[in-house]
N, C-alpha and C positions, 0 to 999 in steps of 0.2 A: 358613123364610125364609133361614136360613144356607145350606142346600143350594142353593136357587134363586140366591142371590147368588154362590155358588161357581161354578155353571154359567155364569152371565152373565159372570163374570170370565174364565173360560176362553175364551169366545167373543170377548170384547172383545180379549183378548190375541192371539188368533189373527188377528183382523182388522188389528191394528196391527203384525204381525210379517212383513210382506212384504219380504223381502230378496233377495239375488241368486244365480242359479247354474244349473248343470247338474242335471237331475233325477236323483234317486236312485230305486232300484227301487220300483215301486208295484204293488199286488196287488188283484185283484178280490175275493178272499176275505179282505180285510183284517180283517174282524170275527172271524175265527178265527185270526189271526196277529198279535194286538195286541202281543205282547212284542217283535216286531221293530222297532217304532217307539216304544214307551213302556215304559221300565224299571219304572215304578210298577206295572205289571201283574203283575210277578213274584210268584208265590205266591198270586195272587188266586183261583185255582180251588180252593184248599185241598186240593190233591193234586198228585202228581207229574204234570207235563204234558210230553210230547215231541211236537213238531210238525215235520213235514218238508213242504216245498212246492217244486214245480218249475213254472216258467213258461216256455213257449216262445212268444215274441212274434212276430207278423207272419209266420206260416207262408208260405213261398214266396219270401221275401226272402233273398238270399244274405247270409251272416254276420249273420243276424237276432239281436236281443237274446235271451239265455237267462239266466234267473235261478233260482238254487236257494237255499233257506234251510233251516237246521236250528236248532231252539231247544229248550232244556230248562229248566224252572223248577219250583220247589216252595217251599212254606212250610217254615220250620224248626219245631222243636218249640215254640218260642215263636212262635205263629201271627201275631205282629205283624211278623215279619221274613220276607221272601222273597228267594231268590237264584236266579240263572239264568245261562245262557250262550246267546249268539246268534251264529250264523255265516251270512253271506250271501256268495254268489259271484255276481257280475254279469259276464257275458261279452258283449262287443259287438265284433264284427269280430275284430281282432287284439289287442284290449285285454281284460285281466282285472282286476277289482277284487274284493278279498276284505275282508270286514269281520269281525273277531273281537272280540267284546265281552262282558264280564261285566255282569250286572244285579243290582242290590240295591234292595229296597223296604222301607219301614217304614209300617205301617198303623195308623191311629187310628180308633176308632168316633166318628162325629159325631151319630149318633142311634141309636135302637133297631134301625133297619133298614139304615142306610147307613154306609159306611166311606170314609175319605179316605186315600189312599196317596201317598207321596212316593218317587220313584225316582231312582237314579243309574246311569249306564251308563259304563263305561270300557274302553278296549282299543286296538286298532290297526287301521288301514286299510292294505292293501297294494295298490299299483298296479303292474302289470307289462305289458310288451309286448315282442315280439321286435324284433331289428334289421330295419329296412325299407330296402331299397335297398343301396347299397354302403357306407353309413355315413359318406360324405363330409360330409354336413350334420349338424350337432350335434343337430337335431331328429329324426334318423332312427336314432340309436343306441338300443340296447336299454335298457329301464328296468325296474328292480325295486326299488321303494322302499316302506319301511314308515314310517308316521307315527302317533304316538299321538294320541288324541282322547278326548273325554268328552261326555256329554250328560245330560239330566235330564228328568223328567216328573212330572205329577200325575195322579191317577186317582181319581174318586169314583164309587161304585157301590152299588147294592142288588141284591136278587135280581131286580128288574124293570127297572132302568134304569142307565145309566152315562154318564159324560162324562169327557173327559181332554184334556190339552194337553201337548205334549212337543217337545223338540228333541234328536233322537238323537245329533247331533254338533254341538258348539258352534263348532268352529274350522274355518275354511276352509283348504284345502291346495292349494298350487301345486306341482306336480311339476316336476322338472328345473330347480330354482332359478328358477322363475317363467317359464321359456320355454314351458311348457305348463301350462294350467290343467286340473287333474284333477277328480276326482269328489268331492273332499272339501268341497264347498260346503254351506252351512247350509240345512237344511230344517226347517220347523215344521209340526206336525200338530195339528189339533183334531178330536176324535171325539165322537160321541154316539149313543145308541140306547136303545130302550125295547121291552119285550115287553107285548103286550095280548092278552087272551083273546078269541077269536072264538066259541069253543064249548068244550065239555069236552075235545075232542081236537085242536082247531086253535088255533094262536096266530099272531099277526102281529108281526113284529119289524122295524120301519123303523130304519135307521141312516144315518149320514152321516160322511164323513171329508173334511176340508179340508186341503190341502197347499200351503204357500207356500215357494218356493225362490228364492234370490237370482238375479235376472236371467232368470227363466223365468216364464211365465204361471202364475197360481194354478190349482189344480185342485180340483174339488168332486165327490165321488162320492156319489150318493144311491141307497140300496138299499132295496128292499121284499122282506123275507124272510118266509117262512112255515114253521111247524113243525107236522108232522102226527104225532100219536100218540107224541110225545116221541122220535121216531126219524128222521124224514125231513125235512131242511131243503131248501127250494127257493125260488127267487126271481129277481129281475132287478135290474139296476143301470144307471145312466147316469152317465157322466163328462163334466163340463162343462169344456172348455178348447179350445186350438187343435187338438187331435187327439181331439175328442169321440168316445166310443164307447158302444155298448150291450153289456151283458154279461148272462149268465144263469148260474146255478149250481145245483148240487144236492149235498147231503151226506147220507150214510146212516150211522146208528149200527149198525155191523156186530155189535158185542157191547157189553157194558158198558164195555169197555176201549178198543175201536178205533172210529174214525170215518174214513170215506173220502169225499172230495169232489172234484168236477170243476167247472170253470168255463170258459166260452167267451166271448171278447170279439170284437166285430166293429167295426172303426173306421168312421167315417162314409164315405160313398161317394167324395167327391173325394179324401180322404186315402188311402183304400184303392186307388183307381185310379192315383194318382200313384206309389205304391210298387209296385204290382202284387202286393199282399199279400192273403192271405186272413186268417182270424181268428187269435186268440191262445188257446192251450190252457194250462190251469192245473190241476194235480193237487195235492191236499193229503191228508196222512195224519196223524191225531192219535191218540196213545196216552196213556191216563191210568191211573194206578195209585194205589190207596189210597182211603180213605173220608174224607168231610168230617165231621170232629168225630163220631166213632162214638158212637152212642147218642142223638144229638140230631137230630131230624127237621128238615130244611131243604128249601126248594124246590130243584128242579134248577137247575144253573148254565146260564144262557143266554148268558153272555158269556165 
């Protein structure tokens, strides 16, 4: 009952957290890149995890959005503590936003099978753009501004299910002393997923992520994922919002240490036609090193 109550609390908090702003980067393969939005995930895989992701959005549109992320996280010798580092570069037209944040988590067992983690994220957001025009207008001068920020999250999980709630950045930021509203606006994320056996060799993993950002429509991604022979992930997703889109992904465990994945998104027809855009490409590479509690058998990590 305590676990169920915790999950319900996360969902209720997410529904009450609709606040205002420009959207932050969002990914189709969010289920494999959780550390970028929730610091409580740090160290949860019980080994060193390095993840790199590159997203090329709306192919065919000039100066289309391009996002790249890099993260590294691991538990310490005291497996209750996890630490990590996250870097995100978001390029849109002539604007660049860089997020450099450290992650810290502390984990407590809440049952024989489940753990509850609390996380903190702290670091800096950098917004930059070159001079546009002749610089006669104050809004056209170049900008290169660093601002500190912090966030937090909670994450509850077992080997078969997870749920979490987070705010990666607490404080809104207006660049150029309020003359230009930048990308530092507050977003809230609620996530959940579960793994179910379809047969000895096939598993079904549905998951969902809800995102609420100040002044922008809420988004809801629903994903149906499948795992074959503990090596090959594949599935499809749908995003509900003003720019709804359909996505598909596949990930392959190349070796015990490396996993490579690809996703393709296609925005809905009227949105796609108005932009003259084709789909969105997303590539992810995951490297993991180390053993989970050597000598003790545990189920594979699905999250």
